[in-house]
N, C-alpha and C positions, 0 to 999 in steps of 0.2 A: 561536441554539440553545445551550443549556447541555449540552454533551456529558457532563458528569459527573453530571447529575441526570436526563437524558433528558427534559427539559422545553424548551419553546420558546415564544417570543412573536413576534408579527409587528408591526413598526414600519414602516409604509410611508414610503418616502423620496421626496423631490421629484426630478423629472428633473434630471439633471446632464450638462453637456456637458464632455467631456474633449477638449482640442485638442492635437494634435501638430503643431507649427509648425517652420519652419526645417529641413525635411528636405532631403536632397540632391535637386537638380533632375534626376533620372534615374529610370528604372524601378528599383523596389526592392520587396523583400518585407518586409511589416510583419507581425509576429506579436505579438498582444496576449494577455496573461494576465489574465483576469478574476479578481476576488477569489474566494478558495477557501472563505471561511467565512461568506458571506452569499448570499442569492438575488439574482441580477442579471437584469434584463430589458433586453435590447439593443433600443432603440427605433428607432434610425436610424444609418446610417453615411453621412457626406458627405465629399466631397473636391473639390479644385479641379482634378482631372485624372481621366481614366478609371480605374476600378477593375476588377480582374478577379481571379478565384480562380486562383492559379497551380497548375501541375502540381507535385505533391510526390512525389518518388520516394524519400524517406527511408524507412527501415524503420519499420513501425508497431509500437510497444510498448504492449501492454495490461497494466496493473498492477491487481491486485485486492487489497484489504486492509482494514484497520481504520482507526481514527482516526489511527494512526501514518502510514499511507499518505495518509489524507485531508489531513493536515498540521496536526493539532492542535498548538498552540504554535509553529508556524512563523511567521516574521516577515512573510511575505507570500506571494502565489501562486507566485512564483519561488523561494521559500525552502523549499517542501515538498521532502522528499527525492526523490520521483519527478521533480519539475521540475528539481531540481539535477542528477540523473543524466541526464535526457533532454537537457538543454542541453549537458552536458559532452561527450556523444557525438553530438549532433545527430540524434536520432531523433524521430519523431512520437508523442507521448505521448497515450494515452487512460487517464486515471487513475480507476479505479473503487474509490476509497478511501471506505469507508462507516463513519463514526464510530458506535460502538456496535453495529456489525453485523459483516459478514464471517463469517457463520455457515453457509457452504456451501449457501446457498439455490440450488435447482436452476435457478430462472429467471435467476439471474445467470450461471450456467454457460452457459445457453442464449443469453444476450445475447453472451457472449464467443464462443461457437461461431459465431454468425451475423454477426459483423463481421470486417473484415480484421484480421489480426494476424500479424506475422512473429516477434515475441518476446512471450511471455506469462509473467508472474510472478504467483504466488499467495502473498500473505503470510497465513499461517494460524496461529492459535493464541491470540492475545491475548484476543479476545472469547469464544472457546470457554471459556476459564477464567473471564473476568470474569463471564459469565452462568451459569457452571456448566451449559453447554448440552448437553453430551454425556457419555456414558460410553465406556469403551474399546470396548465391544461395538458401539455405534452410530457412534462417530467414524470408525473405520477404513473401514467400508463407505461412509460419507458422502463421505470423501475419494476413494475409488475411483470412486464415481458421478460426482462433480464432474469428475474427470479424464476419465472416459469420455465425458461429454457434450461437453466442450471438444474432445476428440480427434475427435469426429464431424465437426467443421468444420475442424479444423486438425491433420491426422494427422501432419504432419512439422515443424510450427513448433517453434522452441526453447521449451520449457516448463519453467519453474523453480518448484519448490515451495520456498518460503522460510519457515522457522520463525521464531518471534517473536524479536525482540531481547531482551536480558537484561532481566528484571523481577524483582528480588530477592524481592518479597513473595509471588510465586506460582511461584518456581522449583521448590520442593519440596513445595508444598501446593496443593490445589485452591481454587477460588473457591466461591461468588461473591465479588467484591470490592465494597466500598462506600466512600464518601467520608466522612471524619469531620473535625471541626474547624470553626472559624468561617470565614465567607467571606473569600477572599483567602489563607487559610492551610490550605485543605483538602488532605488527603492520603488516599491509598487504603490500605485494610487488607484482608487476605484473611480470610474467615470459615471456610474449611476448615482441616483439620488434616492433617499428614503421614500419620497412620494411616488417613485416609479413602481413600488411594490403593489399599489392598488391596481395597476394595469397588468398584473400577472407575472411581473419579472421576479427574479429569485435572489434572495440574500441567503447567507449561510444559516441565519436564525430560522428563516422560513423553511429552508431545505430540511433542517433537523426535525421540525414539526411534521413535515410531510413524510419523511422517512419513518419516523416513529408511528405515524398513522397507518402507513402501508403495512408495516410489520404487525401492528395490532389487528388490522383487518384480516390478516392471514393466520393469526396465531392459533385459532380454534382448530383449523385443519392442518396446521404445520407446527407441532410443538417443538421442533428442533430449529425453528427460525427465531433469531434473537436480534435485538437492537442494542447498540452501544453508542452513547453520546460521546463523540470524539473529545469533548472538553474534559472528560475524565482521564484522558491520556495526556493532554496538554491544554490547560485552561488558564484562567487569569493568574493563578499563583505561579505556574510555570512560565508564563509569558513575562511576568515581572522579573523572575529570576534569570530566565534564559530568553531574552527577546529575540524576535526574528529580525535580523539585521537588514534583510531586503524587504521586509514587510509581508512575505509570503511563505518562506520556508524555515522550518525549525533548523537550528544549527546543530553541529555535531553533538554537544552535550545533551541537547533536547532529543535528538534521535535516540540516544542511549536510554534516556528516561522513558520515552514513549514505548520503546521495545520492552523494557522491564515491566512497565505498567500493563501492557497488553498481555504479557506472559502471565502476570498475576491475576488479571481480571477475566481473561478469556481462555488462554491455552491450558493453564494448570488445572482449573476446574473441569474443563472439557475433557482433557486427557484422563484425569482421575475418574470421571464418570464413565468414560469409555472402557477403562480397565476394569471397573467394577461390573460392567455390563448393564448399567442402569438404563 
């Protein structure tokens, strides 16, 4: 899949056997992370001793987001920022990161509603701008509806609305964004202009203000709903040290940094509060 052009090709692969040998001769839990950027069919699992699915009492964290959550530019499946955060705190991750999407589709909210989740995070904003998909008038009720559906199944779970990380090209102007330049050197540009914001179009800066306002408006009746400014994960300092080569996606080192910061700011305090029963 070429996430930058929204095109895809299928190249069937031959069956491949991956062997894990010289493991300790005792009962053990094996957790395998399949590739995050290709389609994988698991044909068979074989072992020289009995296998069982173990009980897993770890908190379940469901994350929803864009290609940044999907792991675009991550070095591997354990290098995506959600995987980094989950392994740092030892929670059971369900990553609903959709490259080119995360547009508040109601059926995704229903999927989150209908599955177990102790912690839920919603990374919202990047593709709203990239696709120029909403206006202020339609974006705010769409966010409320998305939260309403999730709360039908998880009325008290810790729910975090996370705005986009810093993306300079659309901080103060709307999209849509497009890629320009030769292959291997493509970078994103924004087609909107700052003056378009007065017509209700959305920049990342405006989206952050709207998301913060939505959470604040619901806080009195929903004390487990929180807002996190994505620039606390990747802001100006990080962009200077680890710039986005294509103008849209944090690279592998930045993915690691975002994951560690999210674990520190969200997962660790949330899990500790849950364990104390607060």
